[in-house]
N, C-alpha and C positions, 0 to 999 in steps of 0.2 A: 430349527434354524431358518431364518429368513434369506432367500436368495433372489438376486437381482442380477440383470445383465450388465447394469452400469451403476456403480456408486461413485458419487463425486464428494470429495472431501474438501471442504471450504467453500464459502459462498463469495459475495463480490461479484463485479461485472463478469470475470472470467469463469466462475462457477456456475452462475445462474444463466449466462449464455449458453455454456456448455449443456446445462439442464434442458433449455429451450430445444436446441438442436437435437439433443437425444430423445427429447419427449416427442418432437414431432417426426422423428424416425421410429416411434412406437417402442421405444427400448424402456419405457417406464422407468427412468433414473430415480435414484434416492440420492438426495443431497444432505450431506451433514453439514449445518451451517457453522457449527463451532461457537467459540466464545464471543465472537463478534460478527453476528449476522449482517450480511450486507457489506462487509469488509470495511476499509479505510473511508470509503464514501460516506459512511455514516456518521463520520465525525466532520464532514464537510457540509457547509451551510449552502452557498449557492453554488451550483455547478453551470458554468456558462459556456463550456467547451465541448459539451457532448451533442453531436449531431441530432438534429430534430426538435431541439426545444429553443426556439429563437428568444423566447424571454427567460431562458434559464429555469432551472428546476433544482429544488431543495434535494442534496444527497440521499438523505433517508428515504424521501419519497421515489426518486429514481430506482433505488433497489427495491422498494416495495412494488414498483410498477413491473421491473423485471422479473420478480419472484412469481407475481400473479400471472404474468404471460406465460412463464414456464409451466406453472400449475395448471394452466388453462387446457394445456395438451397431455397432461398426464404426470408431470413431475411431482415428486413428494418430497417436502422438506422436513427434516428433523432438527429442532434447535438443540442439538447435543454436540459434545466433543468427542472426537475418535481419539481413543487412549493408546492404541496399539495396531499395527498392521502385520500380517504375515503374507508376504507375496510368494513364499516358496511353495505354497500349496496350490492344488487347482481343484475347484475354484478358490480365488484369493480370500483371504479372511480380514475383515475390518471389525475391530473389537471397539465398543463402547461400554467402557467398565467390564462387567461380567457377561454383557450381551454381545454375542458374535453373529456379523452379518456375512454372508457369502456374496462374492462378486465375480462374475467372468471377466469383467474389465473395470479398472479404477481410473478415474480423473483425479488429478491432484491439482488444487487451486487455492492453496492456504494462505497465498499472498505474502506481504512482507510488511514488517511493522517500522515506522520511522523510530530511530533512536531518540528518546526525549530526554528531558532534564529531570524528569519526575518531580516536579514543583507543584504545589496546591494550585496556584494562579495559571500555570502553564494549561492545566487539565481545565480549569474553569472557563479560561477564555479561548480554547481551541476552537477555531472556526469564527471567533469574534475578535479578530486582530492577531492571534497566534495561528502560526501555519506551519506544516512541515513540507510545503510543496510550492515552490515559486512559480513553476509553470501552471499550476492549477489556480493559484489565487493572486498571483502579481498584479493582474490588472485592477483589482480593486482598490490598489493603493496609488493610483494615479496622483502624481504631484504632492505626495505625502512622504514623510520620513520614516524610514524602515530600520531594523536591526536584524543582523544574521549572525547566528551564533556558530562558531567553528572555526577550524583552520586548515581544513583538508580539501580536496578538490569539489568536494560537495558544497561546502560554504562558499568557494570562490565563483563556482558555476551559477549557484543560486544567487548570490550578490551581483555578479555580472549581468544576469538575465532581469533581475529587478531594476536595474538602472535605465531599463526601456521604459519604466512607468514611474517609479519614484524619483522624487527631487534629490534625495540624499540617502545613501545606504552606509549604515555603520556595521562594520565586522567587528564583533567582540570575540576576543580569543584570550584563554586562560594563559598562554605562554607569550613570550616575546619574540617568536618567530613562528612562521608558518610552516606545515607539514605537506602542503599542497605541492603538486609537481610544479616545475619551474616555469613552464608555459602558462598554467593557470594563475600562479602568483603574479607574473609580469603584467598579465591581461587585468588583474585586479587592481595592483598597484598603479597602473597607469591610467586607470579610468578616473576623470576627474570628479565623478559623482561619489565615489568609493572613499571613506575615511576609515582608519584603524583605531580600535581602542584595544590595547595590549595588557596583559597581565591582569585580565578582569573576569570575573565570573558572574553569572545572573543568580541572585539569591531568591528573587521572587518576581512574578508579574503582577502588577496590580491594575485595577480598573473599576468601572461603576456599573451599577444595574439599576435602571430606572423603568418602571413599569414592565419589568420582564425582558427589557432589551439590554444586553450586556455589550461592553465595549472597554478594550484594554486602554490605560492612559499613560502608564509608564513602566519602567523596570526598575527594581531594587538592584544595584550592582555593588560589587566590592572589588578594590584593588587588592590582589594577594600578596604585592610587595609592601604596600603602606598599611594593609588592614583597614583601609578607609571605606565605609560604605556611604553611598550616594544615591540620589534618585536621577534617572535619565529619561526625559520626556521623549516618546516616540509613539507613531501611529500603528506600527505593526512589527511583529517580532517573527523571524523565519528560523526555524530550528535547521541548521544544516550539518549535523553531525553523522549523517549517513543513515542507511537502512538496514535492517536484519530479516532475512528471509525466514519464513515460519517453517523450517523444515527439520527440527529436532526429531519429530516423529519418524522421520525417513532415514535417518543417519545411520550409515553402514548397510543400508538396504538399496537406496537409490545413488546414481553416480551424481556428485556435486561439484561445483568449482571451489576455489580455495577460500571463498567468502560463503559458501552453504548454499548458493543457488542452484536448484537443479539443472543438469545439462540435458538437453533434448538434442535428437540426431538430425542433422541437417537443418532444413526449414520445416521440419515436422515438429509434432508434439510428444513423438515416442521418446520414452526414457529407455535406459539399459535394462529394464525389466519388461518381457514381453507381455502386452497387454495392460500396462500402466503408462499413462499419458500425463503430462504437466503443461499447466497453461497459467498464463497471467503474471503477477508480479513475483511469483515463486521461482520463475525461471526466466524473468526479465529484469534486469537491473539497468537497462538503458533508458527506455522510454516512461515505464511506470505511470502509463495514463489509462483512465477509465476505458476510453475507445480502443487502445491498443490490446487491453487486457480482454475485451469482450471479442476482438478480433481472434485471439488466440484460443478462447473458449470455443468458438465456432470451430475451429480447426481441430482442437481436441475431440469434440463430438463427433466430427466426420471421420478423423483417424480412427476413433474407438469403434464406431458403425462399420467400418470397413474392415478393420481387424477382425471383429465378431462375425462379419460376412464370410471372410476367408476361413475362418475356423468352423462355419456351419452353425453359428449359434444365432445370429442376428436373422 
């Protein structure tokens, strides 16, 4: 049975930064990268708001660079998915199918997934007109027209933010009233750049592909009261129906809030289980940025290193 001082579950900026710091502390961390190696940034094309890249960098390339940097100092990645954990034992157990790994400490960085519409076109044009993060991609839609899907706080927040760049934002909602908080509703309704399209659902995202370059061109919409289907030309589509933390693996083991985000103690990355730490979007539902995730990844590695030292292990 393979034993490590630190096992990191999940990659992305949080997990790979944790791996970098843990490796530099000579803890030889093992990273299980899971079903989406590199995390949400791998479905992002241009990343222009990560410090140190004045010309921007492609999301997948940024994650490859982070992985290579961590591996340079001794981190090891396995492109496998953890299927079960047992934190009641000492050392802790991490299962990948029938294979069991032992760890003195565990860092959870499994991230969160944007709730999507599960449409073929949405998948095809993700990063090419379709986005699930206005603060990440809003800048690319300067003076263009965009649509936001949703009726809750996430959609209102995304739409309001997008008015800094877009010349027009249309909020498309399947009902005839919003479920967002009153203050968020008022802010959106009063904004002259925002229009509402009620009782409407997206049937598909349509676009074109020329010489390998993809670009969405319009939406196929349907009014659920009249049953009428129609095309709606728009330069971008933002999915604003919320995020879901990837925490099913840790349910009834790690303390979480009502939405499933892991709760950490004070300003640390400590969870309720001794020797288990959490970082990145799996415990952050407010900022959800690559740079803030990387920051908490650094914190988790330092917390783990100090915890191991206190136990006489590191």
